[in-house]
C-alpha positions in Angstrom: 28.5 -63.5 -20.8 31.5 -65.9 -18.6 29.7 -67.8 -15.8 31.4 -70.2 -12.9 29.2 -72.5 -14.9 29.6 -74.5 -18.2 30.5 -71.9 -21.2 32.2 -74.0 -24.0 32.3 -73.9 -28.5 30.5 -77.3 -29.5 33.2 -79.0 -31.1 35.7 -77.9 -28.0 33.3 -78.7 -25.5 35.5 -79.9 -21.5 32.4 -79.6 -19.4 34.1 -77.9 -17.0 34.0 -73.7 -15.7 36.4 -72.4 -18.4 34.7 -70.0 -21.2 34.7 -70.3 -25.0 33.3 -67.3 -26.8 32.1 -68.2 -30.0 29.4 -67.0 -32.8 26.2 -67.9 -33.0 23.0 -68.7 -30.7 24.0 -68.7 -26.3 22.4 -72.0 -25.4 21.4 -72.2 -21.8 21.6 -76.1 -21.5 20.0 -77.7 -18.3 21.3 -81.2 -17.3 23.2 -83.4 -15.0 24.3 -86.0 -17.7 28.0 -85.2 -18.7 27.7 -87.7 -22.1 23.9 -86.3 -22.5 24.7 -83.3 -22.3 27.9 -83.9 -25.5 25.5 -85.8 -27.7 23.3 -82.7 -27.6 25.1 -80.7 -28.7 26.8 -82.8 -30.9 23.6 -83.5 -32.9 23.9 -79.4 -33.1 26.5 -78.5 -34.1 26.2 -81.5 -37.0 23.6 -79.7 -38.2 25.5 -76.9 -38.2 24.0 -75.0 -35.4 27.5 -73.2 -33.7 26.5 -72.5 -30.5 28.5 -70.8 -27.5 27.0 -73.3 -24.6 26.3 -72.5 -20.7 26.3 -75.6 -19.1 24.4 -76.0 -15.7 23.1 -79.0 -13.8 21.8 -77.6 -10.1 18.9 -75.5 -9.6 20.8 -72.8 -8.0 23.2 -72.8 -10.5 20.0 -71.9 -13.2 18.6 -69.5 -11.0 21.9 -68.2 -12.0 22.3 -67.9 -15.2 19.2 -66.5 -15.7 18.8 -64.3 -13.9 22.0 -63.2 -15.5 20.7 -63.0 -18.6 21.8 -63.5 -22.5 20.5 -66.7 -23.9 19.1 -66.9 -26.7 17.4 -70.5 -26.1 17.4 -73.3 -23.0 17.3 -76.4 -23.6 16.2 -78.1 -20.1 16.2 -81.8 -19.1 13.1 -83.3 -18.1 13.9 -85.4 -15.0 17.1 -84.2 -12.4 18.0 -84.8 -9.6 16.6 -81.9 -7.5 14.4 -80.7 -9.5 12.2 -81.2 -12.7 12.0 -79.3 -15.8 8.9 -77.8 -15.3 10.1 -76.6 -12.7 13.2 -75.1 -14.7 10.3 -73.8 -16.4 8.5 -71.8 -14.4 12.0 -70.2 -13.1 12.8 -69.1 -17.0 8.9 -68.0 -17.3 9.0 -65.7 -14.1 12.7 -64.9 -15.1 13.1 -64.2 -18.9 9.8 -65.0 -20.4 10.6 -64.5 -24.1 13.5 -67.0 -24.2 12.3 -70.1 -26.8 12.3 -72.6 -23.4 12.6 -76.4 -24.9 12.1 -80.0 -23.3 15.2 -82.5 -23.9 13.9 -85.5 -22.4 15.1 -89.2 -22.1 10.9 -89.9 -21.4 9.1 -87.6 -21.5 5.4 -89.1 -20.9 2.2 -87.6 -23.2 0.7 -85.9 -19.6 4.0 -84.0 -18.6 4.2 -83.0 -22.7 1.3 -81.7 -22.5 1.4 -79.6 -19.2 5.0 -78.4 -20.4 4.4 -77.4 -23.2 0.4 -75.6 -21.5 3.3 -73.9 -19.0 4.9 -71.9 -22.4 7.9 -74.8 -23.1 8.3 -73.7 -27.1 8.6 -77.7 -28.0 9.9 -80.7 -27.4 12.3 -83.5 -28.4 13.4 -87.0 -26.7 16.5 -88.3 -26.6 15.9 -91.0 -28.9 14.6 -88.9 -31.3 17.8 -86.1 -31.2 17.5 -85.3 -35.0 14.1 -83.3 -34.0 16.9 -80.9 -31.9 18.4 -78.6 -34.8 15.2 -77.7 -36.3 13.5 -77.6 -33.5 16.3 -75.1 -32.1 16.3 -73.5 -36.0 12.2 -73.2 -35.7 12.4 -71.8 -31.8 14.9 -69.0 -32.6 13.3 -67.7 -35.9 10.2 -67.3 -33.8 11.6 -65.7 -30.6 13.0 -63.2 -33.5 10.4 -62.5 -35.6 8.8 -62.0 -31.7 10.8 -59.8 -31.1 10.5 -57.4 -33.9 7.0 -57.7 -34.1 7.2 -56.4 -29.9 10.5 -53.7 -31.3 7.7 -52.4 -34.3 5.0 -52.4 -31.5 7.1 -50.3 -28.9 8.0 -47.9 -32.6 4.5 -47.8 -32.9 3.6 -47.0 -29.5 7.0 -44.9 -28.9 5.1 -42.4 -32.7 1.4 -42.0 -30.6 3.4 -41.2 -27.7 5.1 -38.3 -29.4 2.4 -38.3 -31.9 -0.3 -37.0 -28.1 3.1 -34.8 -27.1 3.0 -32.8 -30.3 -1.2 -32.7 -30.4 -0.8 -31.3 -26.8 1.5 -29.2 -27.8 0.0 -27.6 -31.1 -3.7 -27.3 -28.7 -1.7 -25.6 -25.8 0.0 -23.7 -27.9 -3.3 -22.4 -30.3 -4.8 -21.8 -26.7 -1.2 -19.4 -25.8 -1.0 -17.9 -29.3 -4.8 -17.0 -29.4 -4.4 -15.3 -25.9 -1.0 -13.3 -25.9 -1.8 -11.1 -28.3 -5.0 -9.7 -26.4 -3.4 -10.9 -23.2 0.5 -8.5 -23.8 -2.1 -5.4 -25.2 -3.3 -5.5 -21.5 -0.7 -6.2 -19.8 1.2 -3.3 -21.8 -1.6 -0.8 -20.3 -1.3 -2.3 -16.7 2.6 -2.5 -16.4 3.0 1.0 -18.9 0.4 3.4 -16.8 1.7 1.6 -13.2 4.9 2.3 -14.0 3.7 6.4 -15.1 2.6 6.3 -12.0 6.1 5.1 -9.7 8.5 7.1 -11.7 5.7 10.6 -9.9 4.3 8.8 -6.8 7.4 9.4 -3.3 9.2 6.7 -2.1 7.4 7.7 1.1 3.8 8.1 -0.1 1.4 5.3 0.9 0.4 4.1 -2.4 3.7 3.6 -3.4 3.9 -0.1 -2.0 0.0 -0.7 -3.5 1.9 0.0 -7.1 4.7 -1.4 -6.0 2.7 -5.4 -5.8 0.7 -4.3 -9.3 4.0 -3.5 -11.1 5.5 -7.1 -9.7 2.3 -8.7 -10.4 2.2 -7.6 -13.9 5.6 -9.1 -14.6 5.2 -11.9 -13.1 2.1 -11.9 -15.2 4.2 -11.5 -18.3 6.6 -13.9 -17.3 3.3 -16.4 -17.5 2.5 -15.8 -21.2 6.1 -15.9 -22.6 6.5 -19.0 -20.9 3.0 -20.2 -22.7 4.5 -19.6 -26.0 7.9 -21.2 -24.5 6.8 -24.7 -24.1 4.7 -24.6 -27.4 7.4 -23.2 -29.0 5.5 -20.0 -30.5 8.4 -17.5 -28.3 10.5 -15.3 -30.1 13.6 -16.8 -31.3 16.0 -14.2 -32.4 19.6 -17.0 -32.8 23.0 -16.0 -33.0 26.3 -17.4 -33.1 27.4 -17.7 -29.4 29.6 -19.3 -26.6 27.9 -21.6 -24.2 30.8 -21.1 -21.2 30.4 -17.1 -22.0 26.6 -17.3 -21.4 27.5 -19.5 -17.9 30.6 -17.4 -16.6 27.8 -13.9 -17.5 25.2 -15.3 -15.3 27.4 -17.3 -12.2 26.2 -14.5 -10.7 23.1 -13.6 -11.1 22.9 -17.5 -9.9 24.1 -17.6 -6.7 22.1 -15.3 -5.5 19.5 -16.6 -6.8 19.6 -20.1 -5.4 20.4 -19.1 -2.1 23.1 -19.5 0.0 22.7 -23.5 0.8 23.3 -24.1 -2.7 27.0 -24.5 -4.3 27.5 -23.6 -7.5 30.7 -25.1 -9.4 31.7 -24.8 -13.4 33.3 -27.4 -15.9 33.7 -25.9 -18.8 34.9 -26.6 -22.3 37.3 -24.1 -22.7 37.1 -26.0 -25.9 33.4 -25.9 -26.4 32.5 -24.9 -29.9 29.4 -22.2 -30.8 26.0 -23.2 -31.4 23.4 -21.1 -33.4 20.4 -19.7 -30.1 18.9 -17.0 -28.1 21.2 -16.0 -25.6 18.5 -15.2 -24.1 16.7 -17.9 -24.4 19.9 -20.0 -23.7 20.1 -18.2 -20.6 16.5 -19.0 -19.3 17.2 -22.6 -20.1 20.1 -22.0 -17.1 17.7 -20.2 -14.8 15.2 -23.5 -15.2 17.7 -25.8 -14.6 19.1 -24.9 -12.2 16.1 -23.3 -9.8 14.8 -27.3 -10.5 18.4 -28.7 -9.1 17.6 -26.1 -6.1 14.5 -27.5 -5.4 15.2 -31.1 -5.6 17.5 -30.1 -2.6 15.3 -29.0 -0.1 18.7 -29.6 2.2 21.2 -27.9 0.4 23.5 -29.4 -2.4 25.8 -28.8 -4.8 24.9 -27.6 -8.4 27.5 -28.4 -11.9 27.5 -26.9 -14.5 28.5 -28.9 -17.1 29.8 -27.8 -21.0 31.3 -30.2 -23.5 31.6 -31.2 -27.3 30.1 -34.3 -28.2 29.7 -35.6 -31.4 26.6 -37.9 -31.5 26.0 -40.9 -33.2 21.9 -42.0 -35.6 21.7 -44.7 -32.9 22.9 -42.4 -29.3 19.7 -40.1 -31.7 16.4 -38.8 -31.0 13.8 -39.6 -33.2 13.6 -36.5 -34.6 16.8 -34.8 -34.5 19.6 -35.4 -37.7 23.3 -36.8 -35.6 26.4 -35.2 -35.9 28.3 -32.6 -33.9 26.5 -30.8 -30.5 27.7 -29.2 -27.8 26.3 -29.8 -24.1 25.4 -27.4 -21.4 25.0 -30.0 -18.2 22.8 -29.3 -14.9 24.3 -31.5 -12.0 22.5 -31.8 -8.7 23.4 -33.5 -5.2 20.0 -34.2 -4.6 18.3 -37.4 -4.2 16.9 -38.2 -7.7 13.7 -38.9 -9.2 11.9 -42.5 -10.6 11.4 -43.8 -14.1 7.6 -42.7 -13.5 8.1 -39.6 -12.7 11.8 -38.7 -14.8 9.2 -39.8 -18.3 6.9 -36.9 -17.3 8.9 -34.1 -16.4 8.8 -32.1 -19.4 4.8 -32.4 -19.5 3.3 -28.8 -19.4 1.7 -28.5 -15.7 3.3 -31.1 -14.1 4.8 -30.8 -11.1 5.9 -32.7 -7.9 5.9 -29.9 -5.8 2.9 -29.0 -3.7 0.2 -26.1 -4.5 1.2 -23.0 -4.7 4.9 -24.0 -5.0 5.2 -24.4 -8.6 3.6 -23.4 -11.8 4.6 -27.1 -14.1 6.1 -24.9 -16.5 10.1 -24.7 -15.6 11.0 -27.9 -17.6 8.0 -27.4 -19.9 9.5 -23.8 -21.1 13.4 -25.6 -21.8 11.9 -27.7 -23.1 10.3 -25.2 -25.5 13.2 -23.3 -26.0 15.9 -26.0 -26.7 13.5 -28.0 -29.8 12.5 -25.0 -31.3 17.1 -24.1 -30.9 17.6 -27.6 -33.2 18.4 -29.2 -30.1 17.2 -32.4 -27.2 17.0 -33.0 -23.5 18.5 -35.5 -21.8 17.9 -36.8 -18.5 20.1 -39.0 -16.3 19.0 -39.4 -13.0 18.1 -42.0 -10.6 16.9 -42.8 -6.9 20.0 -41.5 -4.7 22.1 -40.7 -7.2 21.4 -36.6 -8.5 19.8 -35.4 -11.6 21.4 -34.7 -14.6 20.2 -32.7 -17.1 22.1 -32.7 -20.5 21.2 -30.3 -23.1 22.1 -30.8 -26.8 22.5 -28.1 -29.1 23.7 -28.3 -32.4 27.2 -27.4 -33.3 28.4 -24.9 -35.5 31.7 -25.2 -36.8 33.5 -22.1 -37.6 31.0 -19.5 -37.2 32.2 -16.4 -35.7 30.9 -16.2 -32.0 28.6 -12.6 -31.4 29.2 -11.4 -28.1 27.2 -11.2 -26.3 26.1 -7.2 -24.7 24.5 -6.5 -21.7 21.7 -3.3 -21.7 22.5 0.0 -21.5 20.6 0.7 -18.3 20.7 4.5 -18.6 18.6 6.5 -20.7 18.4 6.6 -24.1 18.9 10.0 -26.1 16.6 12.8 -26.5 15.3 11.9 -30.2 14.8 14.3 -32.5 13.0 12.5 -35.8 9.4 11.9 -37.0 7.6 8.2 -35.8 4.5 7.4 -37.4 2.8 5.2 -34.6 0.3 2.8 -36.2 -1.5 0.4 -33.4 -5.7 -0.6 -33.3 -6.1 -0.5 -29.2 -6.3 2.9 -28.6 -5.0 2.3 -25.0 -2.3 1.1 -25.8 -1.7 3.6 -29.3 -2.2 6.8 -26.1 0.1 5.2 -24.0 3.0 4.7 -26.7 2.4 8.1 -27.9 2.9 9.9 -24.3 6.5 7.7 -23.9 7.5 8.5 -27.5 6.6 12.7 -27.2 7.8 12.4 -24.0 11.5 10.9 -25.8 11.7 13.8 -28.0 9.8 12.2 -31.0 7.4 13.9 -32.9 4.7 11.3 -33.5 2.3 11.0 -36.6 -0.7 8.1 -35.3 -2.8 5.8 -36.8 -5.3 2.9 -35.8 -5.1 1.5 -38.5 -2.4 0.2 -41.8 -5.2 1.5 -44.3 -5.3 5.2 -41.9 -1.6 5.4 -42.2 -1.5 5.4 -45.8 -3.9 7.9 -46.0 -1.9 10.2 -44.0 1.2 9.6 -45.8 -0.4 10.0 -49.2 -2.3 13.4 -48.3 0.4 15.6 -45.9 3.4 13.6 -47.2 4.8 13.9 -43.9 9.1 12.8 -44.1 9.2 9.7 -42.2 12.5 8.3 -40.0 11.3 5.5 -38.0 7.8 3.2 -38.5 6.7 2.2 -35.1 3.5 -1.0 -36.1 1.5 -4.1 -34.6 2.5 -6.8 -36.4 -1.3 -7.8 -35.9 -3.9 -5.6 -37.0 -6.8 -5.7 -39.0 -7.1 -5.4 -42.5 -3.3 -5.0 -43.7 -0.7 -5.8 -41.4 2.4 -4.8 -40.5 4.6 -6.1 -42.5 2.5 -5.5 -45.5 1.9 -2.1 -44.0 6.2 -1.7 -44.1 6.0 -3.2 -47.8 4.1 -0.6 -48.6 5.5 2.3 -46.4 9.5 1.1 -48.0 7.8 1.4 -52.4 7.4 5.4 -50.9 9.8 6.0 -48.2 12.7 3.5 -49.5 15.1 5.1 -46.3 12.3 4.2 -44.5 13.3 1.5 -40.9 10.6 -0.3 -39.0 10.3 -1.2 -35.6 7.4 -4.5 -35.2 5.6 -4.6 -31.5 3.6 -7.4 -30.8 2.1 -9.4 -28.1 2.3 -12.3 -30.5 2.7 -11.7 -33.9 1.4 -15.2 -35.0 3.1 -16.0 -38.8 3.4 -13.8 -40.0 7.4 -12.8 -39.2 8.8 -16.1 -38.0 9.1 -19.1 -39.5 8.8 -22.0 -36.8 9.3 -19.5 -34.4 12.9 -18.3 -35.8 12.7 -15.1 -35.9 14.1 -13.0 -38.9 17.0 -11.4 -38.5 16.1 -8.6 -40.0 13.4 -5.7 -39.0 13.5 -4.9 -35.2 11.2 -6.3 -32.9 10.8 -5.7 -29.4 8.3 -7.1 -28.2 4.6 -6.6 -25.6 5.0 -5.6 -22.5 7.5 -3.3 -22.2 9.0 -0.7 -20.7 8.9 2.8 -21.5 13.1 2.6 -21.2 12.3 -0.3 -23.6 11.0 1.1 -26.4 12.4 4.3 -26.0 16.0 2.6 -26.2 14.6 0.4 -29.3 14.1 3.2 -30.9 17.1 4.5 -30.3 19.1 1.0 -31.8 16.8 1.2 -34.8 17.0 4.6 -36.0 21.1 4.4 -35.4 20.7 1.4 -37.4 19.3 2.5 -40.5 22.1 2.8 -43.6 24.4 5.6 -44.4 21.9 8.0 -47.0 23.5 6.7 -50.4 22.1 10.0 -52.6 22.0 9.7 -56.7 24.4 12.1 -58.2 24.0 13.3 -62.6 27.4 14.0 -63.9 27.7 16.4 -67.1 30.7 16.5 -68.2 31.7 17.1 -71.7 35.1 15.7 -71.1 35.6 12.5 -70.3 38.7 12.6 -68.0 37.2 15.0 -65.9 33.6 13.1 -65.8 35.8 9.8 -64.9 37.7 11.6 -62.0 33.5 13.1 -60.8 32.5 9.0 -60.9 35.4 8.1 -59.1 35.4 10.6 -56.4 31.7 10.0 -55.9 31.1 6.4 -56.2 34.1 6.0 -53.0 32.0 8.9 -51.3 29.0 6.3 -51.4 26.8 7.9 -53.9 25.2 5.9 -56.7 26.5 8.0 -60.3 25.0 8.7 -63.6 27.2 9.8 -66.2 25.5 12.0 -69.6 27.8 13.6 -72.3 25.4 16.3 -72.1 21.8 17.3 -70.2 20.4 17.8 -73.4 20.3 12.9 -73.3 19.2 14.2 -70.1 16.4 15.6 -70.9 15.4 14.2 -73.5 15.6 10.7 -72.1 13.3 8.7 -69.5 13.9 10.3 -66.0 15.5 8.5 -63.7 15.1 9.9 -60.4 18.4 11.8 -58.9 19.2 14.0 -55.8 22.1 16.3 -57.0 22.8 16.9 -61.0 26.9 18.1 -60.8 26.4 20.2 -64.5 29.1 22.0 -66.6 28.3 25.2 -67.5 30.4 23.7 -71.2 27.7 21.5 -71.3 25.0 23.9 -72.1 23.2 25.2 -75.2 23.2 28.9 -76.4 19.8 29.0 -75.2 21.5 27.7 -71.4 18.8 28.2 -69.7 16.3 26.5 -71.0 18.2 23.5 -70.8 18.5 24.1 -67.1 14.8 24.6 -66.6 14.1 21.7 -68.8 16.3 19.6 -66.4 14.5 21.7 -63.4 11.2 20.0 -65.2 12.1 16.5 -65.2 14.2 16.8 -62.3 12.2 18.7 -59.6 13.7 16.9 -56.4 17.4 17.2 -57.8 19.4 19.8 -56.1 21.8 21.7 -59.0 25.4 22.5 -58.8 26.7 24.2 -61.9 30.2 24.0 -62.3 32.7 26.1 -64.4 36.2 27.0 -65.1 35.6 30.5 -63.9 32.2 32.0 -63.1 31.8 35.6 -63.6 29.0 38.7 -62.2 27.0 38.0 -65.5 26.8 34.5 -65.0 26.4 34.2 -61.4 23.4 36.2 -61.6 21.7 34.4 -64.5 22.2 31.3 -62.3 20.2 33.0 -59.7 17.5 33.4 -61.8 17.2 30.0 -62.6 17.3 29.4 -59.7 20.8 27.8 -59.0 22.6 28.8 -56.4 25.1 26.3 -55.9 28.9 26.5 -58.1 31.8 24.7 -58.3 35.0 26.2 -59.7 37.7 23.9 -61.5 40.2 22.6 -60.9 38.3 20.3 -59.6 39.1 18.5 -55.9 37.8 15.7 -54.3 37.0 18.3 -51.0 35.3 20.8 -53.1 33.4 18.7 -55.2 31.7 16.2 -52.1 31.2 20.0 -49.5 29.3 21.4 -53.2 27.3 17.8 -53.1 26.5 17.9 -49.4 25.5 21.1 -49.3 23.4 20.3 -51.8 21.7 17.6 -50.7 20.9 19.9 -47.4 19.6 22.8 -49.6 16.9 19.4 -50.5 15.1 19.0 -47.2 
């Protein structure tokens, strides 16, 4: 870095203020004698030290040069016109204590030399022994480099220890949060659920209405507090998808303006080329709201909050420890407040840390942001200084080429009445009774069980046709996931809705929700439950019934197989029913059997087929059906016939009628 003082290379030193940038160590040389300066620098050059030298003569120039820094070593004469080397050493130790300082003097007695070394000088060299200078400089630079490496290593260790302490703190609070969340959210489900029921039963002008509203608000706040505890400890339920941050910001802009108040102006600067990221849209909204509220609170007299988005490629040296370099999308929330001191900024993500007055904040807002972002494989960078406001930069991995899944608003309308049969498994009696009432009032037939073992017993004993399993994840004995697996083996079309106050590790890997099963976190409202039940039932895959085709004519058999396969049926082909009767049974739903394939004892063969396929509906095919044949078919229990020539409409209609007859 150039300075008003002399900066020159050893081999082309000019002695004036011109700066010549060369490679090698940078030397600050305090020397008032030009000839001595050239002599000293010549010795360094002859020793192979290609130095960049800044020479100063007076105290004020020395102070200014030391303040600017960027020197690798200081060489100082001991005797100077207006001050001496000991004073220069004191100035250097105060401004740059880690830079080696070598006294170079024409005459330095033993006592001044000892005083210089005691005061922190690295070495001293007499001008009549300049052959010692280059080795002394090399040794000083090497020792300085080693000290720098040690300090960096120690700093890295301290940083790792701080990360470990932070992780242990999060783990401890996370274990606490997870331990209480299940029971706490069960209680809140009952409190909020019955409060909601009472609110619908009480007139708006009833005396108890205001009290019920306060109870409901308190219950909602308690539920939010539990979610925050789980979020900052990275145990929040996450359902990530490919999303566009610009769309999130645009959708939530109106809500923010209402929440932040009239004193706050909200501006946006969104990058139209922004790439997609993988995150939970609801959690990203929570991050944005928390950051905006935090920015608002930093501007009690009002101000501007600017929300920005951008693409950024982060290099390895600029990536925090534990995060991968690469492409990111950046969401920035910038305020015009007073900013923060470095000590405060270093603690803002600590749980329960707050600079607000007692009762004005929980200290969980930014901790929640930190937890959600970290759980989404991102990180938060803070840019702040007193008097210059604060900018919070949320970095989330950019997913190149991913298809954005649009975020749709929840339908506030009441779901259509249900008619299906549900199996409800919940070991908390109060919660089960409440959910039973919610679901039955929505039109569903509900079979209840208080444990997985009870549920399995009910299904085995009565064999009810269950359309949906609604189960808590955390049950005594067998958990909800294992129960669903067992029941799925009995009823392949069964779908499951998991409910839980805190599901633990059964369904989530590092807090990321498996997108397969449907999930509803406690506490929830009646409307949320019935809507989720309807969504889960509506998302069931279509019926893929299996059809056995028994037809001796190869052409007709292939035609039937093509028709049925196009319609989504699983087709099994046979030449004649005798093969099926003698083969190991493969369960089918419908058997299409050509009459010509039957032997003279045709109805014996049909009865054998029915015995081996008790769940199958049999459809007889023939070129013509006389009264005798129809009568014999009816006696054999075959009520559906299909007359040739066949067409796709008649075949599919016969199969559908056969499937309906099985119910």
